[in-house]
C-alpha positions in Angstrom: -39.5 -71.5 2.7 -37.7 -73.3 -0.1 -34.2 -72.3 -1.3 -35.6 -71.2 -4.8 -38.0 -68.7 -3.0 -35.2 -67.3 -0.9 -33.0 -66.8 -4.0 -36.0 -65.2 -5.8 -36.6 -62.6 -3.1 -32.9 -61.6 -2.8 -32.9 -61.2 -6.6 -36.0 -58.9 -6.4 -34.4 -56.8 -3.5 -31.2 -56.4 -5.5 -33.1 -55.3 -8.5 -35.2 -52.8 -6.6 -32.0 -51.2 -4.9 -30.4 -51.0 -8.4 -33.4 -49.2 -9.7 -33.4 -46.7 -6.8 -29.7 -46.1 -7.3 -30.1 -45.5 -11.1 -33.0 -43.3 -10.5 -31.0 -41.2 -8.0 -28.0 -40.8 -10.3 -30.2 -39.9 -13.2 -31.9 -37.3 -11.0 -28.5 -35.8 -9.9 -27.4 -35.7 -13.5 -30.6 -33.9 -14.5 -30.3 -31.4 -11.7 -26.6 -30.7 -12.6 -27.8 -30.0 -16.1 -30.3 -27.5 -14.9 -27.9 -25.4 -12.8 -26.6 -22.1 -14.2 -23.0 -22.8 -13.8 -20.9 -21.6 -16.8 -17.7 -23.4 -17.6 -14.9 -21.5 -19.2 -14.3 -22.3 -22.8 -11.0 -23.9 -23.4 -9.1 -22.3 -26.1 -7.6 -24.6 -28.7 -3.9 -25.3 -28.2 -1.8 -23.5 -30.8 1.4 -25.2 -32.1 4.5 -23.7 -30.6 6.3 -21.3 -33.0 10.2 -21.3 -33.1 11.7 -18.3 -31.3 13.4 -15.8 -33.5 16.8 -14.9 -32.2 17.6 -12.1 -34.5 20.4 -11.4 -36.8 23.1 -11.4 -34.0 22.5 -15.1 -33.6 23.9 -15.8 -37.1 27.5 -14.8 -36.3 30.1 -17.6 -36.7 30.7 -19.5 -33.5 34.4 -19.0 -33.7 34.2 -15.2 -34.1 31.5 -15.0 -31.3 33.7 -17.1 -28.9 36.7 -15.0 -29.4 34.7 -11.7 -29.1 33.0 -12.6 -25.8 36.3 -14.0 -24.4 38.0 -10.7 -25.1 35.2 -8.9 -23.4 35.3 -11.1 -20.3 39.1 -10.7 -19.9 39.1 -6.9 -20.3 36.1 -6.1 -18.0 37.1 -7.5 -14.6 35.4 -5.1 -12.3 32.0 -3.5 -11.7 30.2 -1.5 -13.2 32.1 -2.2 -16.5 31.6 -6.0 -16.0 27.9 -5.5 -16.7 28.9 -5.7 -20.4 29.5 -9.5 -19.8 25.9 -9.8 -18.6 24.7 -7.9 -21.6 26.3 -10.3 -23.9 24.4 -13.2 -22.2 21.2 -11.3 -22.8 21.4 -10.9 -26.5 20.1 -14.3 -27.6 20.3 -18.1 -26.8 23.5 -18.8 -28.7 25.3 -15.8 -27.0 24.1 -16.9 -23.6 25.3 -20.4 -24.0 28.8 -19.3 -25.1 29.0 -16.7 -22.3 28.2 -19.4 -19.8 31.0 -21.5 -21.1 33.5 -18.6 -20.8 32.6 -17.2 -17.5 34.0 -19.2 -14.6 32.8 -19.6 -11.1 34.1 -17.3 -8.3 36.2 -20.3 -7.0 38.0 -20.4 -10.4 38.3 -16.6 -11.3 37.6 -14.8 -8.1 34.9 -12.6 -9.7 31.1 -12.2 -9.3 29.2 -11.9 -12.6 25.8 -13.6 -12.6 23.2 -13.9 -9.8 24.1 -17.6 -9.5 27.7 -16.5 -8.4 26.1 -15.4 -5.1 25.4 -19.1 -4.3 28.8 -20.4 -5.4 31.8 -20.7 -3.2 34.4 -18.0 -3.2 38.0 -18.2 -4.3 40.5 -20.4 -2.5 43.6 -18.2 -2.6 42.1 -14.6 -2.0 39.1 -13.1 -0.4 36.1 -11.3 -2.1 35.8 -7.9 -0.6 32.3 -6.5 0.2 30.7 -4.0 2.5 27.2 -3.8 4.2 25.3 -0.6 4.5 22.6 -0.6 7.4 19.5 1.5 7.2 18.0 1.8 10.7 14.9 3.5 9.6 13.7 0.7 7.5 15.6 -2.2 9.2 17.2 -2.9 5.8 20.7 -4.2 5.1 22.5 -3.9 1.8 25.4 -5.9 0.6 27.7 -4.3 -2.0 30.5 -5.4 -4.1 33.7 -3.5 -3.4 36.3 -2.6 -0.8 34.7 0.5 0.7 31.8 2.9 -0.3 32.6 5.4 -3.1 31.0 8.7 -3.8 32.0 8.8 -7.4 31.4 5.3 -8.7 28.0 3.5 -8.7 27.9 0.8 -6.2 27.2 -2.7 -7.2 24.3 -4.2 -5.1 24.6 -7.9 -4.4 21.9 -8.8 -1.8 19.5 -7.0 0.4 17.9 -8.1 3.6 14.8 -6.9 5.6 14.6 -7.5 9.4 11.2 -8.4 10.5 10.4 -8.9 14.3 7.9 -11.6 15.2 6.4 -12.6 18.6 8.8 -15.6 19.0 11.7 -15.0 16.6 13.3 -12.5 14.1 13.4 -13.1 10.4 15.9 -11.6 8.0 14.4 -12.1 4.5 17.2 -12.0 1.8 16.5 -10.9 -1.7 18.4 -9.9 -5.0 16.4 -6.7 -5.2 16.6 -3.7 -2.8 12.9 -3.2 -2.3 11.2 -6.6 -3.0 11.3 -9.0 -0.1 8.3 -11.1 -0.8 8.9 -14.9 -0.5 6.7 -15.4 -3.5 9.0 -13.3 -5.8 11.7 -14.5 -8.1 14.2 -12.4 -6.3 13.9 -14.2 -2.9 17.0 -16.2 -2.2 16.6 -17.3 1.4 16.3 -16.1 4.9 17.8 -16.1 8.5 15.6 -17.0 11.5 16.6 -16.6 15.2 15.2 -18.3 18.2 13.3 -16.4 21.0 16.4 -15.2 23.0 18.7 -14.6 19.9 21.3 -17.1 20.6 20.7 -19.5 17.7 20.1 -18.7 14.1 19.1 -21.0 11.2 20.1 -20.2 7.6 17.4 -21.2 5.0 18.2 -21.4 1.3 15.5 -21.0 -1.3 17.1 -23.9 -3.3 19.0 -27.1 -2.4 22.8 -26.7 -2.6 22.9 -29.3 -5.3 20.7 -31.9 -6.9 19.9 -35.0 -4.9 20.6 -33.4 -1.4 17.1 -33.1 -0.3 14.4 -35.8 -0.4 10.7 -35.3 -0.6 7.8 -37.4 0.8 4.7 -38.2 -0.9 2.7 -36.0 1.4 5.0 -33.1 0.3 4.5 -34.0 -3.3 0.8 -33.9 -3.0 0.7 -30.5 -1.5 3.1 -29.2 -4.1 1.2 -30.4 -7.0 -2.0 -29.3 -5.7 -3.8 -26.0 -6.4 -2.9 -24.6 -3.0 0.6 -23.6 -4.0 1.5 -21.2 -6.8 3.7 -22.8 -9.4 5.8 -19.5 -9.6 6.3 -19.1 -5.8 9.6 -20.5 -4.3 7.9 -21.5 -1.1 10.6 -24.0 0.1 13.3 -23.2 2.5 16.2 -25.6 2.7 18.3 -25.6 6.0 21.7 -24.6 5.0 23.4 -24.1 8.4 23.1 -22.8 11.9 24.8 -19.9 13.8 25.1 -20.2 17.6 26.3 -17.7 20.3 27.4 -18.8 23.7 25.5 -17.5 26.7 27.4 -15.1 28.8 26.0 -16.1 32.2 28.5 -14.1 34.4 28.0 -11.0 32.3 31.7 -10.5 32.0 33.3 -8.0 29.5 34.4 -10.5 27.0 33.8 -10.8 23.2 31.1 -12.9 21.8 31.7 -16.6 21.2 30.1 -18.1 18.1 30.3 -21.2 16.0 28.6 -22.0 12.7 27.6 -25.5 11.4 27.2 -25.4 7.6 25.0 -28.4 6.8 25.3 -27.9 3.1 29.1 -28.0 3.1 31.1 -31.1 4.0 34.3 -30.8 6.2 36.1 -32.6 3.4 35.8 -29.4 1.3 38.6 -27.7 3.0 40.9 -30.8 2.9 43.3 -31.4 0.1 41.3 -32.4 -3.1 38.0 -31.6 -1.4 35.2 -29.7 -3.2 32.2 -27.7 -2.0 28.7 -27.9 -3.6 28.4 -25.5 -6.6 25.0 -24.9 -8.0 24.8 -23.8 -11.5 21.3 -22.5 -12.0 18.9 -20.4 -9.9 15.4 -21.9 -10.4 12.9 -19.2 -11.5 9.8 -21.3 -10.5 8.8 -23.6 -7.9 8.5 -26.5 -10.3 12.3 -26.3 -11.0 13.0 -27.0 -7.3 10.5 -29.9 -6.7 10.8 -33.4 -8.4 8.0 -35.2 -10.1 5.3 -37.0 -8.2 6.7 -40.4 -9.2 10.2 -39.7 -7.9 8.9 -37.8 -4.8 6.7 -40.8 -3.7 9.7 -43.1 -3.5 11.5 -40.8 -1.0 11.8 -42.0 2.6 13.3 -40.7 5.9 12.3 -37.0 5.2 11.6 -34.3 7.6 8.9 -31.9 6.1 6.9 -29.3 7.8 3.3 -28.4 6.8 2.6 -25.6 4.4 0.1 -24.2 6.9 2.8 -23.5 9.6 4.6 -20.1 9.8 8.0 -21.7 8.9 6.9 -21.9 5.3 7.8 -25.5 4.8 11.3 -25.4 6.1 12.9 -28.6 4.9 15.9 -30.2 6.6 18.5 -31.8 4.3 18.8 -35.5 4.2 21.4 -37.0 6.5 24.8 -37.5 4.7 27.7 -39.7 5.7 30.2 -36.7 5.7 30.5 -34.4 8.6 29.4 -30.8 8.0 31.8 -27.9 8.1 32.1 -26.2 11.5 33.3 -22.7 11.9 34.3 -20.9 15.1 35.3 -17.3 15.8 39.0 -16.7 16.1 39.9 -15.8 19.7 41.0 -12.2 20.1 44.0 -11.2 22.3 43.9 -8.6 25.1 45.8 -5.4 24.4 47.2 -4.0 27.6 47.8 -0.4 26.3 44.4 0.0 24.6 42.6 -2.1 27.3 40.5 -3.9 24.8 40.4 -7.2 22.8 42.1 -7.0 19.4 42.2 -8.9 16.1 44.2 -8.3 13.1 41.8 -7.3 10.3 44.7 -6.3 8.0 43.2 -2.7 7.8 39.7 -3.7 6.8 38.1 -2.8 10.2 38.8 0.6 11.8 36.0 0.9 14.6 35.8 -1.2 17.7 32.6 -3.1 18.0 31.1 -6.1 19.7 30.0 -7.2 16.2 33.5 -7.6 14.8 34.6 -11.2 14.3 36.7 -13.5 12.2 35.7 -17.1 11.5 38.1 -20.0 11.0 37.5 -23.7 10.5 37.2 -25.8 13.7 39.6 -28.5 12.8 40.7 -31.5 14.8 44.0 -33.4 14.4 42.1 -36.3 12.7 41.4 -34.0 9.8 44.9 -34.0 8.5 45.2 -30.3 7.5 48.2 -27.9 7.6 48.6 -25.3 10.1 48.1 -22.6 7.5 44.7 -24.0 6.8 43.8 -24.0 10.4 44.6 -20.3 10.7 43.0 -19.3 7.5 40.2 -16.7 7.9 37.3 -17.8 6.0 35.0 -14.9 6.8 35.7 -11.7 8.6 33.2 -8.9 9.5 33.7 -5.5 11.1 32.7 -1.9 11.4 34.4 1.0 9.6 31.8 3.8 10.0 28.4 4.5 11.3 26.1 1.9 9.8 28.9 0.7 7.4 30.6 -2.7 7.9 33.0 -4.7 5.8 32.5 -8.4 4.9 35.3 -10.4 3.3 34.8 -14.1 2.5 36.5 -16.9 0.6 36.1 -20.6 -0.2 34.1 -22.7 0.8 31.4 -20.1 1.7 29.3 -18.2 -0.8 28.2 -14.6 -0.7 24.7 -15.6 0.4 26.1 -17.8 3.2 28.5 -15.2 4.4 25.9 -12.5 4.4 23.5 -14.6 6.3 26.1 -15.2 9.0 26.9 -11.5 9.3 23.2 -10.7 9.6 23.1 -12.7 12.8 25.5 -10.2 14.3 22.9 -7.3 14.0 20.2 -8.9 16.1 20.0 -8.1 19.7 21.7 -10.5 22.1 21.2 -9.4 25.8 22.2 -12.9 27.2 25.5 -13.0 25.1 27.0 -9.6 26.1 
């Protein structure tokens, strides 16, 4: 067979295959036309109209600044401080000026907006709170104030619901007292224990600051797919761990605990150091997740699958600075009372195995003063049945302090 005849046959075979392919594609297109699928009609996009802010937005900026500043200085305690929040709710111009005037808890020592619960407490004094436990519903409520009051309305800061699972225990933390869904805008984080209740992991619904957490391309594909709701804060960022030492000999000794705060560097408690201070709580999942282009460039990321029960718990990227380590202050044995004692300065009145004080676990290489080494960063104790006090200060936030205290409510048969 000559070369020309071989080329002619190959050409005829190619043309035949092409005809069959075209015929099949035309048939599929025709069958797709005959199906009774009804596509939704896309509404035409209307131009965005400017938002009308009302007549209160036309006040002179100087007058508005002076007025809100006077309100902020005069209303220093709740519930009267709610007026400051009302000023920020009037319109956009009022909100911007109010945000400029209101300082962080580290600067002013007061809690105003929900974001204040994620910001570090004051350096020179402690913020006093108390926790009320409801055993019937396994719910814990964090209130702002020294002690419960019968006459004044209590300011609720956070609430947690205890959920027992087969291999662990979860404490879901929310801004609302009756909404604990992880898909709601009130969800702020959770606390999860291991099987025997000796180690707890604190998960935050948002990274402590921008750039602390990296995403892989696999994670970005899942985020931008239709499997995840755009309004559901489905990410949990590891913020710290709480560990309790085993009591193998079953001696009558207080619990020993230590906390490693991955989101707070050890340098934050040194002179000139600062702790991460978020400025905005994301109201949607898209506010927490970077774009696909930036996420695809991330490397060395530890990400779990959305199908797991851990709900995509994300570990923070490794940083060069060492994390802050807290340990419980060792109590002293009182011979007359025959019990272990700590100086809670009148804030704790009932003996309990749950009572503790946390101080920084510092080493000589950290170059810190003796006063800083003895400074109580968080203290927790019982004052009545199902009522406990919680006092915290810099560099912990109210959310982090509440999560650490929740670990004390879980059953620990191997630690007592």
